[in-house]
C-alpha positions, 0 to 999 in steps of 0.5 A, a space after each residue: 348410830 341410832 337405828 329405828 324402824 322408820 321407813 327411811 331406815 327401811 328405804 336405806 335397807 333396800 338402797 340402790 345396787 351399785 351395779 357398776 354398769 358401763 357407758 353409752 351407747 347402751 344403757 347402764 347394766 347390773 353386773 359383776 364382771 368386766 362385760 362393760 361397753 368401753 368408754 368413747 375415744 378421747 383426747 385425755 383418758 380419764 377426764 377426772 383423776 387424782 394425784 398419782 393415777 395415770 393419765 393417758 393422752 392420745 394425738 395423731 402427732 405422737 410417734 412411739 419412743 418420743 419423750 414429752 413434757 406434759 404440763 398441768 395448769 389449774 384453772 382456778 389457781 393457775 399453778 403448774 406441775 410438769 412431768 415427763 413421759 415417753 410415747 408408747 404403743 398400747 391397745 386403746 380401751 375405746 376400740 382395742 387397737 394398738 395406738 401411740 399414747 403418752 401416759 403420765 402420772 398425775 402430779 399433786 395439783 389444786 382440786 378442780 378443772 386443769 388444762 393439759 399441754 404436751 410438748 416434745 423437745 425444745 419446741 414452743 408449740 405443744 403437740 396437745 393442748 386440752 382445755 380445762 373443761 375436759 379434765 378435773 383433779 379430784 381429791 384422794 379417794 375415801 376408802 369405803 370401809 368394809 365393816 358395818 357402822 358410821 363414819 365421819 370425815 371432817 374438813 373434807 373437800 370435794 372437787 368441782 369441774 368447769 361445768 359445776 359438777 361436784 366429784 368425790 373419789 372412792 376406794 371400794 377395794 375392801 368391800 366384797 359383801 353386799 353393803 348398803 351405804 347412806 352418805 351426805 355432806 354435813 355443812 355443804 347444802 348441795 341439792 340433787 336428785 336421782 337424775 343428777 348422780 352417776 358413778 365413773 371409774 378411774 379408767 374413764 368407764 361410765 359405771 352407773 346412773 341412778 336414773 337409768 333405762 330409756 333416755 326419757 326415764 323419770 324414775 330411778 333404777 329400782 333400788 336407788 334413792 335420794 332423800 331430801 336433806 333433814 336440814 336443808 339450809 346447811 346439809 346436802 341431800 342424802 344419797 343411798 346405794 348398795 354395792 352388790 356382792 363382789 366376791 364373784 369379781 374378786 375370784 375371776 381376777 385372782 391369779 390364773 383365773 379367767 380375768 387375771 390382769 395383764 401385768 404389762 397393761 393393767 387395762 386388759 386381762 391376760 385373755 385379751 378382754 378389757 379390765 374394768 376396775 370396779 374398785 376405784 370410782 368416781 361419784 359425780 353430782 350435778 347439783 346446785 348450792 343456794 340455787 346455783 352450780 357450785 363454783 369450779 375448784 375445791 368445795 369449802 370444807 364439810 363433814 362427810 358422813 357415811 354409814 354402812 350396813 348389810 343389804 340384808 338388814 331384816 330377817 323376811 322381806 317381801 316386796 309385794 306382801 308377807 303372810 306368817 301362818 300356823 305356828 311359824 315365826 321369825 326370831 334372831 340368833 346371835 352367833 357370838 353368844 349363841 343365843 336367840 333373841 327378838 330381832 327377827 324384823 320383817 318388811 313389806 311394801 304391801 300387807 303383812 298377814 298374821 294367822 293362827 299362832 305365828 309370831 314375829 319376834 322383832 319389829 315389822 314395817 308394812 302397808 298394812 297389818 292383819 291378825 287372826 287367832 293368837 298371832 302377834 308382833 313383839 316388837 314395834 309396828 311401823 306403817 309404811 308411807 311409800 313403797 320401795 323398789 328393789 334392786 335387780 339381779 342379773 347373772 355376771 358373764 363368765 360363771 361356770 354353769 351347773 345347769 339344772 341341779 336335780 337330786 332325787 332317788 336317782 341322784 341323791 348327792 352332789 357337792 359344790 366346792 367353793 370359793 366360787 360363783 356359779 350359774 344355775 338353771 334350776 335347783 330341785 331337791 326331793 326324797 332324801 337327797 343331799 347337797 353339800 356346800 363347802 364354803 370353808 375356803 371361801 363364799 359360794 354364791 349361786 345365780 338361779 334363773 329359774 326356780 328353787 325347791 327343796 322338799 321332803 327330807 332333802 337336806 343342804 349341808 353348809 360348811 361354814 355357818 357364816 350366812 354371808 358365805 352362802 347366797 342364792 340370788 334368783 334372777 327371774 320369776 321362778 318360785 322359791 319353795 323350801 318345805 322340809 325339815 332341813 336343819 342348819 341351813 345358813 345363808 341368804 336368798 335374794 329373789 325380789 321378783 319370785 314368790 317364796 314359801 318357807 314351810 314344813 318344819 324347815 329352820 333357816 339362819 340367815 335372811 330372805 327377800 322375795 316378791 310374795 313371802 309366806 312363812 307356814 307350817 312350823 317353820 322358823 326363819 332365825 335372822 343371823 345378827 351377823 348380817 346387821 353388823 351388830 
């Protein structure tokens, strides 16, 4: 797939976080855990499912131990399929109360709306009768790839509910890293906007709306985008979004960890809290085809086109501005060949200012460019057509809290052992202090709610140089100040509302995202090309 330095590619870099937040009445919230508002009470849950997934029915007529025949009837073809089940007592995700429930696997059915009935014994009248407007059969999930690249799924058919909403199921089990997605339907001219897009999961939780916040919101959640189709007569509009890091979620759900799943009921954790499945998702598109809602059932076959790449697609990113001064520079590093190159790309919504003998050894995208001295950009310069928004970060619930990490002459060393994600109120290092990040056994992620400062001759040592295995997410407006001679710091820093200063003789391998970003002194950012997937 061709990658240019156009604003569209940059837009996708800053694509929306699939923050996977939950249902009303509260607005969607970002996070990486299971602290989601529950789905509302319903006669059937979920209302959207694919073959083999459990479908749960609720009725005041149910008595534990009673056997039922559950019949699914396609609302478009009339085809029926029946399965048997017995009423059991389980906790309801809606209110946490034990209730009689009838749980059966969804049989293979035609795509689209389906009605449901449940009949006990030889009775002619069902105890439960659910209209096909409340339930939709969707196709087998698309397994989202864990690697960066471009994929085509030819002759794909999505499902359309009774109300004309288009549904596609997604399996994100393989993804743990920050991943940007760009998807379109080639051959299916579905028109939709940000207000028409939401994600649910296979349990019935509302996970994310692209148009979030207040009920009268008119702008997408920061970092989320829908772009008009390049070929509107034949293709759909384009959806851009990203998946925030989910190593945290994965680690919290491992055996003997806080959110280990109850083997007797996968909707709950062993500690009694709700389990929210972030991996099995349903994309809902409330769009139109040729000016009208799509017809219920299966869509015509089309080519589902998907491309993926890292959230950190460029080396140095500033929401408001970037300045590169004195003899500082950006370049790139290929961890396979061990060679340095000219792919240290820079992006900003605002001005890009270069001075002294500073160099950007790569491409640059900005609202304006300013040069003085012998400063230069070796690659392509692209004027940004419109400013882009950045995804917001919130601290996942349940993280170990390390408090404020202050290393100085009184406390000179500290080790953070991975794998793990940690909450940190502030990180400050001075003098000859040393911070050891032991990520040899798995990634280490720090969610910092205050500022970050590494100064003097303080050093951060990283066991595994893979930049995806050490990340600092700054959740507020605390400044990030990295001014020292630290060698060998490998990782990524995401601080979209913070000023970021990288100075002195610092040498960093990875990528940075900030609000106002300054690269000064003789500091160098070596963009690790592994982040680009190339």
